[in-house]
Each structure stands twice: as C-alpha cells, then as structure tokens.
C-alpha positions as a Markdown table, in Angstrom:
| # | Residue | x | y | z |
|---|---|---|---|---|
| 1 | Met | -5.9 | -23.3 | -14.8 |
| 2 | Thr | -9.3 | -24.1 | -16.2 |
| 3 | Ser | -11.8 | -21.3 | -17.0 |
| 4 | Arg | -14.4 | -20.4 | -14.4 |
| 5 | Lys | -17.6 | -18.5 | -15.0 |
| 6 | Pro | -17.6 | -15.5 | -12.6 |
| 7 | Gln | -20.4 | -15.0 | -10.1 |
| 8 | Gln | -22.9 | -12.4 | -11.0 |
| 9 | His | -23.8 | -9.7 | -8.5 |
| 10 | Pro | -27.1 | -7.9 | -9.0 |
| 11 | Leu | -26.5 | -5.1 | -6.6 |
| 12 | Gln | -23.7 | -3.6 | -8.7 |
| 13 | Gln | -23.9 | 0.2 | -9.3 |
| 14 | Gln | -24.7 | 1.0 | -12.9 |
| 15 | Pro | -23.3 | 4.3 | -14.3 |
| 16 | Thr | -25.3 | 7.1 | -15.9 |
| 17 | Ser | -24.2 | 10.0 | -18.1 |
| 18 | Glu | -25.3 | 12.4 | -15.4 |
| 19 | Asp | -22.3 | 11.5 | -13.4 |
| 20 | Gly | -19.9 | 13.0 | -16.0 |
| 21 | Met | -18.9 | 9.5 | -17.1 |
| 22 | Cys | -19.7 | 7.6 | -20.2 |
| 23 | Ala | -21.9 | 4.7 | -19.1 |
| 24 | Glu | -21.0 | 2.6 | -22.1 |
| 25 | Arg | -17.3 | 3.0 | -21.6 |
| 26 | Leu | -17.5 | 2.3 | -17.9 |
| 27 | Glu | -19.0 | -1.1 | -18.8 |
| 28 | Arg | -15.7 | -1.9 | -20.4 |
| 29 | Val | -14.3 | -2.1 | -16.8 |
| 30 | Gly | -16.6 | -4.9 | -15.8 |
| 31 | Ala | -16.0 | -6.7 | -19.0 |
| 32 | Trp | -12.2 | -6.6 | -18.5 |
| 33 | Met | -12.6 | -7.8 | -14.9 |
| 34 | Glu | -14.8 | -10.7 | -15.9 |
| 35 | Lys | -12.3 | -11.7 | -18.6 |
| 36 | Met | -9.4 | -11.7 | -16.1 |
| 37 | Val | -11.3 | -14.0 | -13.9 |
| 38 | Val | -12.6 | -16.4 | -16.6 |
| 39 | Glu | -9.1 | -16.7 | -18.1 |
| 40 | Gly | -7.7 | -17.7 | -14.7 |
| 41 | Lys | -5.6 | -14.7 | -14.2 |
| 42 | Leu | -7.4 | -13.4 | -11.1 |
| 43 | Pro | -9.3 | -15.2 | -8.3 |
| 44 | Cys | -11.7 | -12.3 | -8.0 |
| 45 | Ala | -12.0 | -8.6 | -8.9 |
| 46 | Cys | -13.9 | -5.8 | -7.2 |
| 47 | Val | -13.9 | -2.1 | -8.1 |
| 48 | Ser | -15.5 | 1.1 | -7.0 |
| 49 | Val | -15.3 | 4.3 | -9.0 |
| 50 | Leu | -16.1 | 7.7 | -7.3 |
| 51 | Arg | -16.9 | 11.0 | -9.0 |
| 52 | Gly | -17.4 | 13.8 | -6.6 |
| 53 | Asn | -18.8 | 12.6 | -3.4 |
| 54 | Lys | -20.7 | 9.7 | -5.1 |
| 55 | Glu | -20.0 | 6.2 | -6.2 |
| 56 | Val | -20.7 | 6.2 | -10.0 |
| 57 | Tyr | -19.7 | 2.6 | -10.8 |
| 58 | Ser | -19.0 | -0.7 | -9.0 |
| 59 | His | -18.5 | -4.2 | -10.2 |
| 60 | Met | -17.4 | -7.5 | -8.6 |
| 61 | Cys | -16.8 | -11.0 | -10.0 |
| 62 | Gly | -15.0 | -14.2 | -9.1 |
| 63 | Phe | -14.4 | -16.0 | -5.9 |
| 64 | Arg | -13.1 | -15.3 | -2.5 |
| 65 | Asn | -12.5 | -19.0 | -2.2 |
| 66 | Val | -11.7 | -20.5 | -5.6 |
| 67 | Glu | -11.4 | -24.1 | -4.5 |
| 68 | Asp | -14.9 | -24.2 | -3.0 |
| 69 | Lys | -16.4 | -21.7 | -5.5 |
| 70 | Val | -17.5 | -19.2 | -2.8 |
| 71 | Pro | -18.3 | -15.9 | -4.6 |
| 72 | Val | -16.8 | -12.6 | -3.6 |
| 73 | Thr | -19.4 | -10.3 | -2.0 |
| 74 | Glu | -19.6 | -6.7 | -0.8 |
| 75 | Asp | -18.5 | -7.7 | 2.7 |
| 76 | Thr | -15.5 | -9.8 | 1.6 |
| 77 | Leu | -12.4 | -9.0 | 3.7 |
| 78 | Phe | -9.1 | -8.5 | 1.9 |
| 79 | Arg | -5.5 | -8.2 | 2.9 |
| 80 | Ile | -4.7 | -4.7 | 1.8 |
| 81 | Tyr | -1.0 | -4.9 | 2.7 |
| 82 | Ser | 0.8 | -1.6 | 1.7 |
| 83 | Met | -2.5 | 0.3 | 1.3 |
| 84 | Thr | -2.2 | 0.3 | 5.1 |
| 85 | Lys | 0.5 | 2.9 | 4.6 |
| 86 | Ala | -1.9 | 5.6 | 3.5 |
| 87 | Val | -4.0 | 5.0 | 6.6 |
| 88 | Thr | -0.9 | 5.2 | 8.9 |
| 89 | Cys | 0.2 | 8.5 | 7.2 |
| 90 | Val | -3.3 | 10.0 | 7.7 |
| 91 | Ala | -3.2 | 9.0 | 11.4 |
| 92 | Leu | 0.2 | 10.6 | 12.0 |
| 93 | Met | -0.8 | 13.8 | 10.0 |
| 94 | Ser | -3.8 | 14.2 | 12.3 |
| 95 | Leu | -1.2 | 14.6 | 15.1 |
| 96 | Tyr | 0.8 | 17.0 | 12.9 |
| 97 | Glu | -2.3 | 19.2 | 12.6 |
| 98 | Glu | -2.3 | 19.5 | 16.4 |
| 99 | Gly | 1.3 | 20.8 | 16.5 |
| 100 | His | 3.0 | 17.7 | 18.0 |
| 101 | Phe | 5.9 | 17.6 | 15.6 |
| 102 | Glu | 7.5 | 19.2 | 12.6 |
| 103 | Leu | 8.2 | 17.2 | 9.4 |
| 104 | Thr | 11.8 | 18.4 | 9.7 |
| 105 | Asp | 12.2 | 17.0 | 13.2 |
| 106 | Pro | 14.7 | 14.2 | 13.5 |
| 107 | Val | 13.0 | 10.8 | 14.2 |
| 108 | Ser | 15.4 | 10.4 | 17.1 |
| 109 | Lys | 13.6 | 13.2 | 18.9 |
| 110 | Phe | 10.8 | 10.8 | 19.6 |
| 111 | Ile | 12.6 | 7.4 | 19.0 |
| 112 | Pro | 16.1 | 7.8 | 20.5 |
| 113 | Cys | 17.5 | 4.6 | 19.0 |
| 114 | Phe | 17.7 | 6.3 | 15.6 |
| 115 | Ser | 20.4 | 8.7 | 16.9 |
| 116 | Asp | 23.9 | 8.3 | 15.5 |
| 117 | Met | 23.0 | 6.1 | 12.5 |
| 118 | Lys | 25.6 | 4.5 | 10.3 |
| 119 | Val | 25.5 | 4.2 | 6.5 |
| 120 | Ala | 26.9 | 1.2 | 4.6 |
| 121 | Val | 29.2 | 2.7 | 1.9 |
| 122 | Gly | 31.3 | -0.3 | 0.9 |
| 123 | Gly | 32.3 | -3.8 | 1.8 |
| 124 | Ser | 29.6 | -6.4 | 2.0 |
| 125 | Tyr | 27.5 | -8.2 | 4.6 |
| 126 | Pro | 28.6 | -8.8 | 7.4 |
| 127 | Asp | 31.8 | -6.8 | 6.9 |
| 128 | Phe | 30.4 | -3.4 | 5.9 |
| 129 | Glu | 32.4 | -0.3 | 5.4 |
| 130 | Leu | 30.5 | 2.2 | 7.5 |
| 131 | Glu | 30.5 | 6.0 | 7.9 |
| 132 | Asp | 28.4 | 8.3 | 10.1 |
| 133 | Ala | 25.2 | 9.5 | 8.5 |
| 134 | Arg | 25.7 | 13.0 | 7.2 |
| 135 | Ser | 22.4 | 14.1 | 8.7 |
| 136 | Pro | 19.7 | 12.6 | 10.9 |
| 137 | Ile | 16.7 | 10.9 | 9.5 |
| 138 | Thr | 13.8 | 13.3 | 9.5 |
| 139 | Ile | 10.1 | 12.4 | 9.8 |
| 140 | Gln | 9.5 | 13.8 | 6.3 |
| 141 | Gln | 12.1 | 11.3 | 4.9 |
| 142 | Leu | 10.2 | 8.5 | 6.5 |
| 143 | Phe | 7.0 | 9.6 | 4.8 |
| 144 | Thr | 8.8 | 9.9 | 1.4 |
| 145 | His | 10.9 | 6.7 | 1.7 |
| 146 | Thr | 14.2 | 8.7 | 1.4 |
| 147 | Ser | 15.4 | 7.8 | 4.9 |
| 148 | Gly | 18.0 | 5.1 | 4.0 |
| 149 | Leu | 15.9 | 2.3 | 5.3 |
| 150 | Thr | 15.0 | -0.7 | 3.1 |
| 151 | Tyr | 13.0 | -4.0 | 3.3 |
| 152 | Trp | 14.5 | -7.3 | 4.1 |
| 153 | Phe | 13.2 | -8.9 | 0.9 |
| 154 | Phe | 15.0 | -6.4 | -1.4 |
| 155 | Asp | 18.4 | -7.6 | -2.4 |
| 156 | Asp | 21.1 | -4.9 | -2.6 |
| 157 | Glu | 24.7 | -4.8 | -3.7 |
| 158 | Leu | 26.1 | -4.5 | -0.2 |
| 159 | Gly | 23.7 | -6.9 | 1.5 |
| 160 | Val | 22.1 | -4.5 | 3.9 |
| 161 | Asn | 18.9 | -6.6 | 3.6 |
| 162 | Lys | 20.9 | -9.5 | 5.0 |
| 163 | Ala | 21.5 | -7.5 | 8.1 |
| 164 | Tyr | 17.8 | -7.1 | 8.5 |
| 165 | Lys | 17.4 | -10.8 | 8.3 |
| 166 | Glu | 20.1 | -11.4 | 10.9 |
| 167 | Lys | 18.4 | -8.9 | 13.3 |
| 168 | Lys | 15.1 | -10.6 | 12.5 |
| 169 | Val | 13.5 | -7.5 | 11.2 |
| 170 | Met | 11.5 | -9.9 | 9.1 |
| 171 | Phe | 8.0 | -9.7 | 10.4 |
| 172 | Ser | 5.6 | -10.0 | 7.5 |
| 173 | Pro | 1.8 | -10.4 | 7.3 |
| 174 | Leu | 2.6 | -12.3 | 4.1 |
| 175 | Phe | 4.7 | -15.2 | 5.3 |
| 176 | Pro | 5.1 | -16.8 | 8.8 |
| 177 | Asn | 6.6 | -14.4 | 11.2 |
| 178 | Glu | 10.1 | -14.8 | 12.6 |
| 179 | His | 10.3 | -12.0 | 15.0 |
| 180 | Asp | 10.5 | -13.8 | 18.4 |
| 181 | Gly | 7.6 | -11.9 | 19.8 |
| 182 | Met | 8.9 | -8.5 | 18.6 |
| 183 | Asp | 6.6 | -5.5 | 19.0 |
| 184 | Leu | 6.7 | -2.2 | 17.2 |
| 185 | Glu | 9.1 | -0.7 | 19.7 |
| 186 | Lys | 11.6 | -3.5 | 19.5 |
| 187 | Met | 11.2 | -3.5 | 15.7 |
| 188 | Cys | 12.5 | 0.1 | 15.6 |
| 189 | Glu | 15.4 | -0.9 | 17.9 |
| 190 | Arg | 16.4 | -3.7 | 15.5 |
| 191 | Leu | 16.0 | -1.5 | 12.5 |
| 192 | Ala | 18.2 | 1.2 | 14.0 |
| 193 | Ser | 20.9 | -1.4 | 14.8 |
| 194 | Cys | 21.3 | -2.1 | 11.0 |
| 195 | Pro | 23.2 | 0.3 | 8.7 |
| 196 | Leu | 21.3 | 2.6 | 6.4 |
| 197 | Leu | 21.5 | 1.7 | 2.7 |
| 198 | Phe | 22.3 | 5.4 | 1.8 |
| 199 | His | 22.6 | 8.8 | 3.4 |
| 200 | Pro | 19.2 | 10.2 | 4.4 |
| 201 | Gly | 17.6 | 12.3 | 1.7 |
| 202 | Thr | 19.9 | 11.2 | -1.1 |
| 203 | Lys | 17.9 | 8.4 | -2.7 |
| 204 | Trp | 14.5 | 6.8 | -2.8 |
| 205 | Gln | 13.9 | 3.2 | -1.6 |
| 206 | Tyr | 10.7 | 1.5 | -0.6 |
| 207 | Ser | 11.1 | 0.5 | 3.0 |
| 208 | Asn | 10.0 | -0.2 | 6.6 |
| 209 | Ala | 9.7 | 3.6 | 7.0 |
| 210 | Thr | 6.0 | 3.6 | 7.4 |
| 211 | Asp | 6.2 | 1.0 | 10.2 |
| 212 | Val | 8.4 | 3.6 | 12.0 |
| 213 | Leu | 5.7 | 6.2 | 11.4 |
| 214 | Gly | 3.3 | 3.9 | 13.1 |
| 215 | Arg | 5.6 | 3.8 | 16.1 |
| 216 | Leu | 5.7 | 7.6 | 16.0 |
| 217 | Val | 1.9 | 7.6 | 16.3 |
| 218 | Glu | 2.2 | 5.4 | 19.4 |
| 219 | Val | 4.9 | 7.5 | 21.1 |
| 220 | Ile | 3.3 | 10.9 | 20.4 |
| 221 | Ser | -0.3 | 9.8 | 21.2 |
| 222 | Gly | 0.4 | 7.4 | 24.0 |
| 223 | Gln | -1.9 | 4.9 | 22.4 |
| 224 | Arg | -1.3 | 1.7 | 20.6 |
| 225 | Leu | -1.5 | 2.1 | 16.8 |
| 226 | Asp | -4.7 | 0.1 | 16.3 |
| 227 | Thr | -6.5 | 1.9 | 19.1 |
| 228 | Phe | -5.5 | 5.3 | 17.7 |
| 229 | Met | -6.6 | 4.4 | 14.2 |
| 230 | Gln | -10.0 | 3.1 | 15.5 |
| 231 | Glu | -10.7 | 6.4 | 17.3 |
| 232 | Arg | -9.3 | 8.8 | 14.8 |
| 233 | Ile | -10.2 | 7.1 | 11.5 |
| 234 | Phe | -12.2 | 3.9 | 11.5 |
| 235 | Thr | -15.0 | 5.0 | 13.9 |
| 236 | Pro | -15.5 | 8.5 | 12.3 |
| 237 | Leu | -15.6 | 7.1 | 8.8 |
| 238 | Asp | -17.7 | 4.0 | 9.7 |
| 239 | Met | -14.9 | 1.7 | 8.5 |
| 240 | Arg | -16.6 | -1.1 | 10.4 |
| 241 | Asp | -14.6 | -4.0 | 9.0 |
| 242 | Thr | -11.0 | -2.6 | 8.9 |
| 243 | Ala | -8.6 | -4.0 | 11.5 |
| 244 | Phe | -5.2 | -5.7 | 12.0 |
| 245 | His | -6.8 | -9.1 | 12.3 |
| 246 | Val | -10.0 | -10.9 | 11.4 |
| 247 | Ala | -12.5 | -11.4 | 14.2 |
| 248 | Ala | -13.7 | -14.9 | 14.8 |
| 249 | Glu | -17.2 | -14.1 | 13.7 |
| 250 | His | -16.0 | -12.8 | 10.3 |
| 251 | Val | -13.6 | -15.6 | 9.3 |
| 252 | Asp | -16.0 | -16.9 | 6.7 |
| 253 | Arg | -15.8 | -13.5 | 4.9 |
| 254 | Phe | -12.0 | -13.6 | 4.6 |
| 255 | Ala | -10.8 | -14.0 | 1.1 |
| 256 | Arg | -8.1 | -16.6 | 0.4 |
| 257 | Cys | -4.8 | -15.3 | -0.9 |
| 258 | Tyr | -3.2 | -16.6 | -4.1 |
| 259 | Thr | 0.3 | -16.4 | -5.6 |
| 260 | Val | 1.6 | -16.8 | -9.1 |
| 261 | Lys | 2.9 | -20.1 | -10.1 |
| 262 | Arg | 6.6 | -19.9 | -11.0 |
| 263 | Ser | 8.9 | -22.3 | -12.8 |
| 264 | Glu | 12.2 | -23.3 | -11.2 |
| 265 | Glu | 13.9 | -21.0 | -13.7 |
| 266 | Asp | 11.8 | -18.0 | -12.7 |
| 267 | Ala | 12.3 | -18.7 | -9.0 |
| 268 | Lys | 16.1 | -18.4 | -9.5 |
| 269 | Lys | 15.7 | -14.8 | -10.8 |
| 270 | Gly | 14.9 | -13.6 | -7.3 |
| 271 | Ala | 12.5 | -13.6 | -4.3 |
| 272 | Leu | 8.8 | -13.4 | -5.1 |
| 273 | Leu | 8.4 | -10.1 | -3.3 |
| 274 | Ser | 11.3 | -8.5 | -5.1 |
| 275 | Gly | 9.2 | -8.3 | -8.3 |
| 276 | Ala | 11.8 | -10.3 | -10.3 |
| 277 | Gly | 10.7 | -11.0 | -13.9 |
| 278 | Phe | 8.7 | -14.1 | -14.6 |
| 279 | Gln | 6.2 | -15.5 | -17.0 |
| 280 | Phe | 2.6 | -15.6 | -15.6 |
| 281 | Gln | 1.5 | -19.2 | -15.5 |
| 282 | Gly | -1.6 | -19.0 | -13.4 |
| 283 | Phe | -1.9 | -18.9 | -9.6 |
| 284 | Glu | -2.1 | -21.2 | -6.6 |
| 285 | Arg | -3.1 | -20.8 | -3.0 |
| 286 | Leu | -0.9 | -18.9 | -0.6 |
| 287 | Asp | -2.1 | -20.3 | 2.7 |
| 288 | Asn | -1.4 | -17.5 | 5.2 |
| 289 | Asp | -4.9 | -17.1 | 6.7 |
| 290 | Ala | -3.7 | -18.1 | 10.2 |
| 291 | Leu | -1.5 | -15.0 | 10.4 |
| 292 | Phe | -4.6 | -12.9 | 10.5 |
| 293 | Met | -6.7 | -14.9 | 13.0 |
| 294 | Ser | -5.5 | -13.1 | 16.1 |
| 295 | Pro | -4.1 | -9.7 | 17.1 |
| 296 | Pro | -0.5 | -9.4 | 15.9 |
| 297 | Asn | 2.6 | -8.7 | 18.0 |
| 298 | Val | 3.6 | -6.0 | 15.5 |
| 299 | Tyr | 0.9 | -3.6 | 14.4 |
| 300 | Ala | 2.4 | -3.0 | 11.0 |
| 301 | Gly | 1.6 | 0.5 | 9.9 |
| 302 | Gly | 3.3 | -0.4 | 6.6 |
| 303 | Gly | 1.2 | -3.4 | 5.7 |
| 304 | Gly | -0.9 | -5.1 | 8.3 |
| 305 | Leu | -4.6 | -4.1 | 7.8 |
| 306 | Val | -7.5 | -6.1 | 6.5 |
| 307 | Ser | -10.4 | -4.2 | 4.9 |
| 308 | Thr | -13.3 | -4.3 | 2.5 |
| 309 | Leu | -14.0 | -2.5 | -0.7 |
| 310 | Arg | -16.7 | -0.5 | 1.0 |
| 311 | Asp | -14.4 | 0.6 | 3.9 |
| 312 | Tyr | -11.4 | 1.6 | 1.8 |
| 313 | Thr | -13.7 | 3.4 | -0.6 |
| 314 | Arg | -15.0 | 5.5 | 2.3 |
| 315 | Phe | -11.4 | 6.3 | 3.3 |
| 316 | Cys | -10.7 | 7.5 | -0.3 |
| 317 | Arg | -14.0 | 9.5 | -0.3 |
| 318 | Met | -12.8 | 11.3 | 2.8 |
| 319 | Leu | -9.5 | 12.3 | 1.1 |
| 320 | Leu | -11.3 | 13.2 | -2.1 |
| 321 | Asn | -13.7 | 15.4 | -0.1 |
| 322 | Asn | -10.8 | 17.3 | 1.5 |
| 323 | Gly | -10.7 | 15.4 | 4.8 |
| 324 | Val | -14.4 | 15.1 | 5.7 |
| 325 | Leu | -17.1 | 12.5 | 5.1 |
| 326 | Asp | -20.7 | 12.5 | 6.2 |
| 327 | Gly | -20.0 | 15.5 | 8.4 |
| 328 | Lys | -17.1 | 13.8 | 10.2 |
| 329 | Arg | -13.8 | 15.6 | 9.7 |
| 330 | Val | -10.6 | 13.5 | 9.9 |
| 331 | Leu | -8.1 | 16.0 | 8.4 |
| 332 | Gly | -8.2 | 19.6 | 7.5 |
| 333 | Arg | -8.5 | 20.6 | 3.8 |
| 334 | Lys | -5.0 | 22.2 | 3.8 |
| 335 | Thr | -3.5 | 19.1 | 5.4 |
| 336 | Val | -4.9 | 16.8 | 2.6 |
| 337 | Glu | -3.6 | 19.2 | 0.0 |
| 338 | Phe | -0.2 | 19.3 | 1.6 |
| 339 | Met | 0.0 | 15.5 | 1.7 |
| 340 | Met | -0.9 | 15.3 | -2.0 |
| 341 | Leu | 2.0 | 17.6 | -3.0 |
| 342 | Asn | 5.2 | 16.0 | -4.3 |
| 343 | His | 7.7 | 16.2 | -1.4 |
| 344 | Leu | 10.7 | 15.0 | -3.5 |
| 345 | Asn | 13.1 | 17.4 | -5.2 |
| 346 | Gly | 12.1 | 16.1 | -8.6 |
| 347 | Asp | 10.8 | 12.6 | -9.4 |
| 348 | Met | 11.8 | 9.1 | -8.3 |
| 349 | Ala | 14.1 | 8.7 | -11.3 |
| 350 | Asp | 16.1 | 11.7 | -10.1 |
| 351 | Tyr | 17.0 | 9.8 | -7.0 |
| 352 | Gly | 18.8 | 7.1 | -8.9 |
| 353 | Met | 18.0 | 4.1 | -6.8 |
| 354 | Pro | 17.1 | 0.9 | -8.7 |
| 355 | Ser | 13.5 | 0.0 | -7.9 |
| 356 | Trp | 11.5 | -3.2 | -7.8 |
| 357 | Leu | 8.3 | -1.2 | -8.6 |
| 358 | Asn | 6.5 | -2.3 | -11.8 |
| 359 | Met | 6.2 | 1.3 | -12.9 |
| 360 | Asn | 8.0 | 4.0 | -14.8 |
| 361 | Arg | 9.7 | 6.2 | -12.1 |
| 362 | His | 10.0 | 9.1 | -14.5 |
| 363 | Gly | 7.3 | 11.7 | -13.9 |
| 364 | Val | 6.3 | 10.3 | -10.5 |
| 365 | Gly | 7.2 | 11.9 | -7.2 |
| 366 | Phe | 6.1 | 11.0 | -3.7 |
| 367 | Gly | 3.9 | 12.8 | -1.2 |
| 368 | Leu | 3.2 | 12.1 | 2.4 |
| 369 | Gly | 1.9 | 8.5 | 2.0 |
| 370 | Trp | 1.6 | 7.8 | -1.7 |
| 371 | Ala | 3.1 | 8.3 | -5.2 |
| 372 | Val | 2.2 | 11.6 | -6.9 |
| 373 | Val | 2.1 | 12.1 | -10.7 |
| 374 | Val | 4.1 | 15.2 | -11.5 |
| 375 | Asp | 4.3 | 14.8 | -15.3 |
| 376 | Pro | 1.9 | 12.4 | -17.1 |
| 377 | Ala | 3.8 | 12.7 | -20.3 |
| 378 | Arg | 7.1 | 11.6 | -18.8 |
| 379 | Leu | 5.2 | 8.9 | -16.9 |
| 380 | Gly | 3.7 | 7.8 | -20.2 |
| 381 | Ala | 0.3 | 7.3 | -18.7 |
| 382 | Met | -3.1 | 8.8 | -19.4 |
| 383 | Cys | -3.8 | 10.5 | -16.1 |
| 384 | Ser | -3.8 | 13.9 | -14.4 |
| 385 | Ala | -0.9 | 15.7 | -12.8 |
| 386 | Gly | -1.5 | 15.6 | -9.1 |
| 387 | Glu | -3.0 | 12.2 | -9.1 |
| 388 | Val | -2.0 | 10.2 | -6.0 |
| 389 | Ala | -1.9 | 6.4 | -5.8 |
| 390 | Trp | -0.6 | 3.3 | -4.1 |
| 391 | Gly | -1.3 | -0.4 | -3.8 |
| 392 | Gly | -0.7 | -3.5 | -1.9 |
| 393 | Met | 1.3 | -6.7 | -2.5 |
| 394 | Ala | -1.8 | -8.7 | -3.2 |
| 395 | Ser | -2.6 | -6.5 | -6.2 |
| 396 | Thr | -5.0 | -4.2 | -4.5 |
| 397 | Phe | -4.7 | -0.5 | -5.3 |
| 398 | Phe | -6.3 | 2.9 | -5.3 |
| 399 | Trp | -5.9 | 6.3 | -6.9 |
| 400 | Ile | -7.3 | 9.7 | -6.2 |
| 401 | Asp | -7.4 | 12.4 | -8.9 |
| 402 | Pro | -8.3 | 15.8 | -7.4 |
| 403 | Arg | -8.3 | 17.5 | -10.8 |
| 404 | Glu | -11.1 | 15.2 | -12.0 |
| 405 | Asp | -12.7 | 14.9 | -8.6 |
| 406 | Met | -12.4 | 11.2 | -9.0 |
| 407 | Ala | -11.1 | 8.1 | -7.1 |
| 408 | Cys | -10.9 | 4.4 | -7.7 |
| 409 | Val | -10.4 | 1.4 | -5.5 |
| 410 | Phe | -9.6 | -2.1 | -6.7 |
| 411 | Met | -9.5 | -5.3 | -4.7 |
| 412 | Thr | -8.3 | -8.8 | -5.5 |
| 413 | Gln | -5.8 | -11.2 | -3.8 |
| 414 | Leu | -2.9 | -12.1 | -6.1 |
| 415 | Val | 0.7 | -11.9 | -4.9 |
| 416 | Pro | 2.9 | -10.2 | -6.1 |
| 417 | Ser | 1.4 | -6.9 | -7.3 |
| 418 | Ser | 3.8 | -7.0 | -10.3 |
| 419 | Ala | 2.3 | -10.2 | -11.7 |
| 420 | Leu | 0.0 | -8.4 | -14.1 |
| 421 | Pro | -0.4 | -4.8 | -15.4 |
| 422 | Leu | -3.7 | -4.3 | -13.5 |
| 423 | Arg | -3.2 | -0.8 | -12.3 |
| 424 | Arg | -2.2 | 0.5 | -15.8 |
| 425 | Thr | -5.1 | -1.2 | -17.6 |
| 426 | Leu | -7.8 | -0.1 | -15.1 |
| 427 | Arg | -6.5 | 3.5 | -15.1 |
| 428 | Tyr | -6.8 | 3.6 | -18.8 |
| 429 | Leu | -10.3 | 2.1 | -18.9 |
| 430 | Val | -11.7 | 4.4 | -16.2 |
| 431 | Asn | -10.1 | 7.6 | -17.4 |
| 432 | Ala | -11.3 | 6.9 | -21.0 |
| 433 | Ala | -14.9 | 7.1 | -19.6 |
| 434 | Ile | -14.5 | 10.7 | -18.3 |
| 435 | Glu | -16.7 | 13.1 | -20.3 |
C-alpha cells in the first residue's frame, strides 16, 4: 500500500505539565499514530487520554474512507464490536444494584433453557461424548467467561464450535448474518441446545456469554436491550451517537472497515477471527457497512454497538469517576469498584484453556466486564495493578487505571485486533508520560 499523508486536525487537545503528564512525551503518541497511518498500517487512528475528570490529550489522523480520502473527524462513527461488552455489563449491574439478582444465581432462574446443560468431554462433532454439567452456569460465570460457552469462530479439539454453526448461532456484526431472523431469545435457546466446552467455572474461554447477559437485561427489566441502554446509560451520559445501527442521516459519518491482506498460506492457518498467525501485508476494505444500516434482529450485547471517540470516552469518564458524570449517576461507587476486582481464582493462565487473545494471560484476571491486571510483572507490561481493559475486533480498545486516575480510548477500523501490537505500544507511550 502506498504512503498517505494523514489529515491534520486543528482542534486536537494539547497537553500541559499541569495535568500531571509530560507534554513532550505525550506528543510521541501522535507521532506514532501518524507513522502508522503514513506507512499504510492503519486507515485512521484516534485517541483520547483522560487524567482525573479531564481530557489531557487527544489526537486523530488518517481517513474514515481511505479510497475517497475522507478524513476521520471528531464525529466519525466506529464499529466498537466487543467494547460493547463493557456497556452491557454496566447495564446489567445497574439492575444488580437494585437487588434483582445475585451473581451466584443460576442463569436458568431467568432463562430456563439453560437448565440441565451437557458438557462435551470426548468424541467429536457431531458424535460427542456428553455428561451432565457438574453445576449450573451462574451469572457471575457469564461475566467472567468461565461458563463453558464459546464462539462459533474458535476451533476446538472436539468441534463444539461446529455445533454452534449447525444451530446457526452465527450471527455476527462482522460478516453477513445467517441466523434466519433469530432474536436474542432464540439465540439463547440455540446456545443452550449446544454442549458446553467445559464444566462451568473450570476454565476461561472468550464467548457469547455477554450476549446472554444482554438477554438477562431484557428478561429482568422487561425492556429490549437497546431501549434499556438508552434510558440507563446513553441518555444520562449524553452518548448521543451510540446505538446498534447507524441512522440514515449519519451514514456519511460511518467509517469504512478494513481487514488485513492475507496470503493463501496464511489463510490456511485458521479463520481470520481466530487470531491465527500471519504476516501483516497491508489492509483492504471489509465491506460490511450494510449490516449496520437498519436495526438488527439480534441486539448483540457482546459486539453490536456503533459509537464515537467522544461517546466512549464519556463512558470511560463515568467509570473513572466512580459511576457518575456531570452530576448523572449511572452506577454506585462500590459497584464500580466491585466490577473492577478480579473475579477469577487466580489469573487466566491458571484456567489452562488455550486462548486466541494476542496477550500474555499470566498476571491478568477478569472482572465483571473486562480484563484486570493483577500482576504487572507477570504480565510483562508497564502498567498498574488494578488496571481494567478490553477492546474490539476492529482494533479499538480502552483501558482504565484507577491507581493513576487515568483512562485511554483508541479508535480505528482494522480487523482483526491481533494484526498489530497497538494496545501494547500505546500503553507504553501513554504510561511513559506520567509524571
């Protein structure tokens, strides 16, 4: 791909030393972003850094439409994919605060189809060797991805993911849907008809679990997930551009999505979404815009939202500020603190399940909606214990560091998120600027 000069944005926030950040060092962030765009590694790059209840640095460069050289702007809409999960978890925890459920409650108390689950312990698809689950799936296990559920695009030794494909639990805001008009209720029924990959609570596996949490929001509240999020989160936080589809009047603000180019040899290593190893060779357009042009059948709490840098930064400001923003409280302080605790018995590595994640699982646990750093030394990363973070498949990501009273949100549109070490590099650059 040929080099492209990134678009300049005069409204970008310039740092000062009064913010407890080194202004000169923060400028390295923008320089790195510009370099990634010029070298053809990213279509665009946008960042917002918070310290306290204030944005101390922001920068954006590149194009929301590379082909037509349309620059990225402050109101550009991005597919945030799995960054939706944090929003869904906040939504459900607002109901937890009201006493509607306990984290130890079995999911089947609210969604009966998850009663009497089976676990695949041998054989292979479609002839599994099954046994009864030793214990019911709890709501807490859905939050922490220890329920035994998986994703259809993750290959496993027994082929449980193939059962997901057979049952058409394959809805995806990334590729054309194949769910026959399935809604969130039917999705749960189809999920529950598939065997679990492991006994609940025994291993960690990224999964459809947060979509089930979204269904719990609907069952407990009596409202559709998007309506509940609008009332409880988006309206109070003035997240004016966050939704499960792009309104017709905003289509021109919607960024195009791009995917890495892969050789035939790389493609044989595995599905794109599995994070299989490959050599980065530039990117090309992933034309899935049409999937976001109308309200979906499945309001995917695990990956369906579209948002802006501004909106998601406001969401992170609320969490950094212990559940309140501009006088509007979404969660209580103790609830936010509870969500940011590690809810695993150890770290991800202790749970022994191979993972597609492009991260060291040592020193990282999982809270109620995001990864939690429990030991920076074991992780091998310059960060704080207690930092929480997650990202989306198109290489968007965020982190919140309560110890440093800091948060960071990064937006681009490159699939998959494992294509480049963006999270690691940006974390180092930002943390190196702390005074």
